[in-house]
N, CA, C and O atoms as a DFTB+ gen file, in Angstrom:
356 C
 N C O
     1  1       0.664      -1.160      -0.052
     2  2       0.008      -0.054      -0.075
     3  2       0.976       1.147      -0.075
     4  3       2.094       1.090       0.439
     5  1       0.424       2.343      -0.745
     6  2       1.410       3.457      -0.849
     7  2       0.519       4.656       0.192
     8  3      -0.693       4.847       0.300
     9  1       1.500       5.218       0.752
    10  2       0.948       6.273       1.634
    11  2       1.918       7.591       1.030
    12  3       3.107       7.774       1.290
    13  1       1.089       8.390       0.201
    14  2       1.851       9.634      -0.385
    15  2       1.629      10.705       0.416
    16  3       0.577      10.836       1.041
    17  1       2.769      11.700       0.467
    18  2       2.631      12.855       1.239
    19  2       3.353      13.831       0.464
    20  3       4.521      13.706       0.094
    21  1       2.442      15.005       0.192
    22  2       3.120      15.880      -0.520
    23  2       2.610      17.288       0.186
    24  3       1.456      17.583       0.496
    25  1       3.591      17.921       0.316
    26  2       3.612      19.496       0.971
    27  2       2.932      20.273      -0.232
    28  3       3.355      20.305      -1.388
    29  1       1.847      20.864       0.241
    30  2       1.163      21.696      -0.818
    31  2       1.399      23.162      -0.623
    32  3       1.728      23.908      -1.545
    33  1       1.199      23.586       0.754
    34  2       1.484      25.012       1.027
    35  2       1.423      25.069       2.741
    36  3       0.942      24.222       3.495
    37  1       1.931      26.074       3.008
    38  2       2.091      26.325       4.521
    39  2       0.516      26.363       5.017
    40  3       0.192      25.742       6.029
    41  1      -0.368      27.060       4.318
    42  2      -1.644      27.182       4.859
    43  2      -2.739      26.037       4.188
    44  3      -3.904      26.293       3.884
    45  1      -2.058      24.711       4.038
    46  2      -3.038      23.686       3.542
    47  2      -3.820      23.316       4.842
    48  3      -3.398      23.265       5.997
    49  1      -5.074      23.069       4.353
    50  2      -6.055      22.982       5.628
    51  2      -6.608      21.490       5.638
    52  3      -7.165      21.016       6.628
    53  1      -6.416      20.813       4.492
    54  2      -6.936      19.451       4.636
    55  2      -5.860      18.617       3.927
    56  3      -5.145      18.938       2.977
    57  1      -5.924      17.335       4.699
    58  2      -4.883      16.353       4.200
    59  2      -5.944      15.158       3.656
    60  3      -7.030      15.050       4.225
    61  1      -5.579      14.232       2.494
    62  2      -6.299      13.292       2.096
    63  2      -5.496      12.055       2.120
    64  3      -4.401      12.052       1.557
    65  1      -5.927      11.030       2.705
    66  2      -5.152       9.909       2.792
    67  2      -5.914       8.876       1.801
    68  3      -7.118       8.666       1.944
    69  1      -5.176       8.261       0.821
    70  2      -5.840       7.209       0.268
    71  2      -4.843       6.048      -0.076
    72  3      -3.743       6.237      -0.595
    73  1      -5.381       4.761       0.292
    74  2      -4.386       3.621       0.278
    75  2      -4.206       3.292      -1.293
    76  3      -5.096       3.437      -2.131
    77  1      -2.936       2.836      -1.538
    78  2      -2.802       2.489      -2.979
    79  2      -1.562       1.563      -2.944
    80  3      -1.067       1.213      -1.873
    81  1      -1.068       1.170      -4.164
    82  2      -0.027       0.252      -4.203
    83  2       1.119       0.929      -4.309
    84  3       1.245       1.839      -5.127
    85  1       2.159       0.523      -3.421
    86  2       3.583       1.375      -3.243
    87  2       4.585       0.448      -4.009
    88  3       5.443       0.983      -4.711
    89  1       4.516      -0.998      -3.906
    90  2       5.762      -1.794      -4.494
    91  2       5.440      -2.709      -5.550
    92  3       6.065      -3.748      -5.766
    93  1       4.304      -2.241      -6.300
    94  2       4.031      -3.232      -7.506
    95  2       3.481      -4.697      -7.205
    96  3       3.054      -5.426      -8.100
    97  1       3.525      -5.020      -6.009
    98  2       3.035      -6.501      -5.541
    99  2       1.499      -6.576      -6.031
   100  3       0.782      -5.587      -5.878
   101  1       1.031      -7.674      -6.581
   102  2      -0.322      -7.961      -6.804
   103  2      -0.994      -8.410      -5.428
   104  3      -0.371      -9.300      -4.848
   105  1      -2.088      -7.978      -4.838
   106  2      -2.842      -8.279      -3.883
   107  2      -4.125      -8.712      -4.200
   108  3      -4.657      -8.185      -5.176
   109  1      -4.817      -9.680      -3.492
   110  2      -6.130     -10.226      -3.634
   111  2      -6.984      -8.915      -3.293
   112  3      -6.505      -7.915      -2.759
   113  1      -8.334      -9.069      -3.685
   114  2      -9.122      -8.165      -3.067
   115  2      -9.262      -7.942      -1.587
   116  3      -9.364      -6.883      -0.968
   117  1      -9.240      -9.382      -1.097
   118  2      -9.269      -9.488       0.483
   119  2      -8.022      -8.726       1.153
   120  3      -8.205      -8.004       2.134
   121  1      -6.843      -8.897       0.634
   122  2      -5.703      -8.331       1.164
   123  2      -5.776      -6.918       1.125
   124  3      -5.348      -6.224       2.048
   125  1      -6.365      -6.398      -0.028
   126  2      -6.487      -5.018      -0.121
   127  2      -7.330      -4.319       0.991
   128  3      -7.068      -3.306       1.639
   129  1      -8.473      -5.189       1.032
   130  2      -9.529      -4.701       2.021
   131  2      -9.032      -4.594       3.395
   132  3      -9.269      -3.594       4.072
   133  1      -8.294      -5.673       3.869
   134  2      -7.616      -5.757       5.141
   135  2      -6.430      -4.622       5.415
   136  3      -6.103      -4.131       6.496
   137  1      -5.939      -4.386       4.204
   138  2      -4.958      -3.361       4.274
   139  2      -5.610      -1.889       4.517
   140  3      -5.114      -1.064       5.284
   141  1      -6.671      -1.699       3.835
   142  2      -7.633      -0.304       3.919
   143  2      -8.010      -0.392       5.522
   144  3      -7.620       0.572       6.181
   145  1      -8.521      -1.138       6.034
   146  2      -8.867      -1.291       7.277
   147  2      -7.819      -0.998       8.335
   148  3      -8.083      -0.264       9.287
   149  1      -6.659      -1.553       8.177
   150  2      -5.527      -1.295       8.978
   151  2      -5.106       0.219       8.939
   152  3      -4.903       0.930       9.922
   153  1      -5.021       0.555       7.693
   154  2      -4.559       1.886       7.402
   155  2      -5.645       2.937       8.282
   156  3      -5.304       3.797       9.093
   157  1      -6.870       2.630       7.910
   158  2      -7.792       3.589       8.552
   159  2      -7.897       3.699      10.025
   160  3      -8.198       4.753      10.586
   161  1      -7.595       2.380      10.754
   162  2      -7.196       2.546      12.008
   163  2      -6.122       3.597      12.733
   164  3      -6.206       4.392      13.669
   165  1      -5.097       3.196      11.839
   166  2      -3.852       3.960      11.841
   167  2      -4.163       5.362      11.741
   168  3      -3.892       6.081      12.703
   169  1      -4.692       5.849      10.714
   170  2      -5.128       7.216      10.384
   171  2      -6.121       7.826      11.335
   172  3      -6.216       9.047      11.462
   173  1      -6.837       6.996      11.982
   174  2      -7.899       7.718      12.822
   175  2      -7.151       8.033      14.137
   176  3      -7.587       8.892      14.904
   177  1      -5.990       7.313      14.404
   178  2      -5.529       7.396      15.656
   179  2      -4.759       9.043      15.783
   180  3      -4.402       9.594      16.824
   181  1      -4.666       9.521      14.507
   182  2      -4.267      10.963      14.574
   183  2      -5.280      12.001      14.208
   184  3      -4.992      13.183      14.021
   185  1      -6.630      11.433      14.107
   186  2      -7.680      12.481      13.795
   187  2      -8.406      12.488      12.456
   188  3      -9.329      13.231      12.123
   189  1      -7.728      11.368      11.636
   190  2      -8.616      11.619      10.302
   191  2      -9.920      10.835      10.210
   192  3      -9.998       9.672      10.607
   193  1     -10.810      11.417       9.743
   194  2     -11.999      10.916       9.445
   195  2     -12.357      10.230       8.202
   196  3     -12.043      10.687       7.102
   197  1     -13.057       9.059       8.371
   198  2     -13.239       8.193       7.007
   199  2     -14.180       8.980       6.178
   200  3     -15.003       9.732       6.702
   201  1     -14.077       8.824       4.867
   202  2     -14.941       9.374       3.695
   203  2     -15.537       8.302       2.967
   204  3     -16.722       8.138       3.258
   205  1     -15.047       7.467       2.046
   206  2     -15.546       6.404       1.530
   207  2     -14.379       5.571       0.601
   208  3     -13.520       6.202      -0.015
   209  1     -14.424       4.589       0.583
   210  2     -13.668       3.525      -0.218
   211  2     -12.254       3.828       0.178
   212  3     -11.387       4.061      -0.663
   213  1     -12.002       3.822       1.652
   214  2     -10.800       3.701       2.239
   215  2      -9.952       5.137       2.531
   216  3      -8.925       5.276       3.196
   217  1     -10.687       6.087       1.850
   218  2     -10.139       7.393       1.796
   219  2     -10.569       8.162       3.227
   220  3     -11.678       8.097       3.759
   221  1      -9.492       8.850       3.673
   222  2      -9.817       9.570       4.960
   223  2      -9.283      11.104       4.675
   224  3      -8.403      11.374       3.857
   225  1      -9.895      11.942       5.402
   226  2      -9.685      13.345       5.460
   227  2      -9.280      13.622       6.815
   228  3      -9.781      13.022       7.766
   229  1      -8.275      14.625       6.961
   230  2      -7.691      15.380       8.255
   231  2      -7.856      16.794       8.196
   232  3      -7.042      17.466       7.563
   233  1      -8.831      17.326       8.793
   234  2      -8.811      18.844       8.864
   235  2      -7.547      19.331       9.863
   236  3      -7.520      19.114      11.074
   237  1      -6.650      19.938       9.204
   238  2      -5.354      20.531      10.126
   239  2      -5.591      21.672      10.741
   240  3      -4.645      22.318      11.192
   241  1      -6.915      22.121      10.866
   242  2      -7.029      23.353      11.690
   243  2      -7.879      22.965      13.061
   244  3      -8.106      23.864      13.871
   245  1      -8.305      21.730      13.288
   246  2      -8.737      21.334      14.267
   247  2      -7.843      21.197      15.081
   248  3      -6.681      21.000      14.725
   249  1      -8.281      21.289      16.572
   250  2      -7.296      20.919      17.675
   251  2      -7.101      19.481      17.853
   252  3      -5.988      19.013      18.093
   253  1      -8.353      18.635      17.721
   254  2      -8.285      17.230      18.131
   255  2      -7.014      16.402      17.290
   256  3      -6.351      15.578      17.919
   257  1      -6.740      16.650      15.946
   258  2      -5.695      16.050      15.426
   259  2      -4.426      16.484      16.040
   260  3      -3.589      15.585      16.123
   261  1      -4.035      17.768      16.540
   262  2      -2.900      18.145      16.973
   263  2      -2.749      17.533      18.384
   264  3      -1.629      17.211      18.781
   265  1      -3.793      17.372      19.112
   266  2      -3.599      16.674      20.543
   267  2      -3.193      15.331      20.058
   268  3      -2.005      15.061      20.233
   269  1      -3.964      14.397      19.460
   270  2      -3.886      13.169      18.871
   271  2      -2.349      12.774      18.408
   272  3      -1.743      11.775      18.795
   273  1      -1.890      13.699      17.565
   274  2      -0.488      13.781      16.971
   275  2       0.539      13.754      17.968
   276  3       1.551      13.053      17.961
   277  1       0.104      14.759      18.999
   278  2       1.025      15.081      20.090
   279  2       1.211      13.764      21.118
   280  3       2.317      13.493      21.585
   281  1       0.104      13.039      21.394
   282  2      -0.095      12.005      22.019
   283  2       0.843      10.707      21.628
   284  3       1.566       9.986      22.315
   285  1       0.522      10.725      20.252
   286  2       1.257       9.757      19.469
   287  2       2.884       9.954      19.340
   288  3       3.612       8.970      19.210
   289  1       3.341      11.128      19.378
   290  2       4.628      11.409      19.424
   291  2       5.220      10.999      20.884
   292  3       6.209      10.273      20.981
   293  1       4.597      11.475      21.901
   294  2       4.892      11.005      23.270
   295  2       5.091       9.415      23.317
   296  3       6.068       8.878      23.839
   297  1       4.195       8.839      22.797
   298  2       4.386       7.335      22.751
   299  2       5.298       6.658      22.045
   300  3       5.608       5.506      22.349
   301  1       5.876       7.366      20.927
   302  2       6.816       7.085      20.247
   303  2       8.209       7.268      20.955
   304  3       9.104       6.423      20.937
   305  1       8.264       8.454      21.562
   306  2       9.382       8.904      22.257
   307  2       9.614       7.991      23.472
   308  3      10.745       7.608      23.770
   309  1       8.502       7.649      24.173
   310  2       8.730       6.644      25.349
   311  2       9.164       5.212      24.571
   312  3       9.972       4.527      25.198
   313  1       8.830       4.825      23.607
   314  2       9.004       3.431      23.003
   315  2      10.548       3.385      22.527
   316  3      11.271       2.391      22.593
   317  1      10.939       4.764      21.994
   318  2      12.504       4.984      21.765
   319  2      13.276       4.700      23.000
   320  3      14.216       3.905      23.021
   321  1      12.815       5.439      24.130
   322  2      13.664       5.265      25.301
   323  2      13.714       3.977      25.943
   324  3      14.712       3.547      26.521
   325  1      12.594       3.358      25.828
   326  2      12.512       1.919      26.453
   327  2      13.341       1.081      25.662
   328  3      13.960       0.204      26.265
   329  1      13.502       1.193      24.209
   330  2      14.501       0.401      23.350
   331  2      15.778       0.980      23.709
   332  3      16.668       0.152      23.904
   333  1      16.031       1.979      23.821
   334  2      17.560       2.371      23.992
   335  2      18.076       1.967      25.474
   336  3      19.268       1.792      25.725
   337  1      17.053       1.841      26.406
   338  2      17.499       1.448      27.691
   339  2      17.334      -0.116      27.932
   340  3      17.290      -0.570      29.075
   341  1      17.255      -0.832      26.917
   342  2      17.386      -2.467      26.918
   343  2      18.700      -2.823      26.830
   344  3      19.387      -2.171      26.043
   345  1      19.192      -3.665      27.424
   346  2      20.408      -4.470      27.135
   347  2      20.604      -4.819      25.869
   348  3      19.699      -5.455      25.328
   349  1      21.707      -4.521      25.166
   350  2      22.000      -5.146      23.838
   351  2      22.488      -6.519      23.871
   352  3      23.377      -6.879      24.643
   353  1      21.835      -7.383      22.927
   354  2      22.373      -8.691      22.817
   355  2      23.516      -8.942      22.155
   356  3      23.948     -10.092      22.083
């Protein structure tokens, strides 16, 4: 699945996320549906809203996505710290 990110402008107000093929591998319809569901759950964790056919929208001017993104960044930083503090094998 491809996740494309393009910076349009500083004043961009909406982000559209659409699942697609990134690596050229063939997928069954079932594999595609499963990937769309997983990506939807991931995108929802930062405040995107489902539209249709796996497409999600994110309004960058809302506070909720900013708060959710800040939470995800804290979670990621904590994960990095815990991995860093583990003894190396």
